[in-house]
C-alpha positions, 0 to 999 in steps of 0.5 A, spaced: 895 414 412 888 415 415 884 408 416 877 408 413 873 408 420 866 406 416 869 400 413 873 398 418 866 398 423 862 395 417 867 389 415 870 388 422 877 386 419 883 390 418 888 388 412 894 392 410 900 390 406 905 396 407 912 398 410 912 396 418 912 404 420 906 405 416 902 399 419 904 401 426 901 408 425 894 405 422 894 400 428 895 406 433 889 409 429 885 403 430 886 403 438 884 410 438 878 409 434 876 404 439 877 409 445 872 413 441 867 408 441 868 406 448 867 414 449 860 414 445 857 408 449 858 412 455 855 418 452 849 414 450 848 411 457 849 418 460 844 422 456 839 416 456 840 416 464 838 424 463 832 423 459 829 418 464 831 422 470 827 428 466 821 423 464 820 422 471 821 429 474 816 431 468 811 425 470 811 427 477 810 435 475 804 432 471 801 429 476 801 435 480 798 440 476 794 435 472 796 437 465 796 431 460 801 434 455 807 434 460 805 427 462 806 425 455 812 429 454 815 425 460 813 419 457 816 421 451 823 423 454 823 416 458 822 412 453 827 415 449 832 415 455 830 407 455 832 407 448 839 411 448 841 406 454 839 400 450 843 402 444 849 404 448 850 397 449 849 395 441 853 401 438 860 398 436 859 392 441 862 387 436 869 391 435 868 393 443 868 386 445 875 385 442 880 391 444 885 386 446 886 383 439 888 390 437 893 391 443 896 384 442 897 386 435 901 392 438 905 388 442 907 383 437 909 389 432 913 392 438 917 385 438 918 385 431 920 392 429 927 390 433 928 385 428 926 388 422 927 395 418 921 400 418 921 400 411 920 393 410 914 391 407 909 387 412 902 384 411 897 383 416 890 381 417 886 382 424 879 380 425 876 385 430 869 382 429 868 374 431 868 370 424 868 363 427 867 357 423 863 351 426 867 345 427 863 340 430 856 339 434 855 334 438 850 332 445 853 333 452 851 327 455 853 329 462 848 334 463 840 335 462 839 337 455 846 338 454 849 340 447 856 342 445 859 346 439 866 347 437 868 353 433 875 355 430 877 362 428 883 365 425 883 372 427 890 374 426 896 373 421 902 377 420 908 376 415 914 380 413 921 380 412 927 381 418 933 384 417 937 378 415 932 376 410 928 371 414 921 371 412 917 371 418 909 368 418 905 368 424 898 366 425 893 366 431 887 361 432 882 361 437 878 355 439 872 355 442 868 350 446 860 353 448 856 348 452 849 349 454 845 345 458 839 345 463 841 345 471 837 342 476 833 348 477 830 348 470 834 354 468 838 354 461 846 355 462 851 356 457 859 356 459 864 358 454 872 356 454 877 358 449 884 356 447 889 359 443 894 356 438 900 360 435 903 358 429 910 361 428 914 359 421 921 362 419 923 361 411 931 362 412 935 365 406 939 359 403 944 364 401 945 366 408 944 359 412 945 354 407 942 347 407 939 346 414 938 338 413 944 337 417 942 340 423 936 335 423 940 329 422 944 331 428 938 330 432 938 323 431 946 322 433 948 320 440 948 326 446 955 329 446 958 331 453 964 333 456 969 327 459 967 330 466 959 329 465 955 323 466 949 321 462 943 318 466 937 314 464 931 319 465 923 316 464 919 321 460 911 321 461 908 325 455 901 327 457 898 330 450 892 335 450 887 334 444 882 338 441 877 335 436 881 329 435 887 333 434 893 334 438 895 341 440 899 341 445 902 336 451 906 336 457 912 332 459 914 330 466 922 327 467 923 322 472 930 319 474 930 312 470 932 308 477 928 307 483 933 309 488 937 316 488 935 323 487 936 328 480 935 335 480 933 334 473 926 331 475 920 335 473 916 338 468 920 339 461 918 344 456 915 340 450 914 343 443 910 339 437 913 340 431 907 337 427 900 336 430 897 329 429 890 326 428 
């Protein structure tokens, strides 16, 4: 099914609920549409340059022959070229700046299609235009006239059923911090930093995987090791990373509990947050 290009460019959001194979086809159409936008922008800049060059040539010719109508045509051609050149940066700018989002969706579906039936219904929402929500605004005391704003945008969500009946839900959130200030030379500056949160959820079928609570209770039991193994005391130093008062990620460093000796287990350890805490 062909996508509505005009609607997509106006609203900037792609939403669908269809079999996985159909969504993959529409995502490919979106990628081709973004390439068309990029091609049109290059054409506008090319014609803009030609019009400006033609205007300059007509202006030179008018100064030689002294005909005012040629000078007017040269001015008209030059201003048209400037207008086309400026418009080339405006045309499709919102979607052109988020081509990586479409590529990300394609890569995710390439992974999911290995575990899902092509006829399995999936729902997807992809924002191709920024729809940020302001979370917080406060002064930035470290710089002159400093201000900082925090934004949040949920720009991608996927939900569908896998081969074993598990329902997959995946959401991507972009967190943006914008800082503006005046530097020592009196110029206004703006700096932007982005972080991303990936939320992945699985709803497992009870008739296949039964009750998962015993597995949760097993986490509180003692560590089981073979008779030939040893359990050593380790010290864990956790360093959380917070954003707007909420812990989003953290890193852990393992070190041997005793002051003497050496352990190859020391170093950074994978850390997963089960639930963000304020």
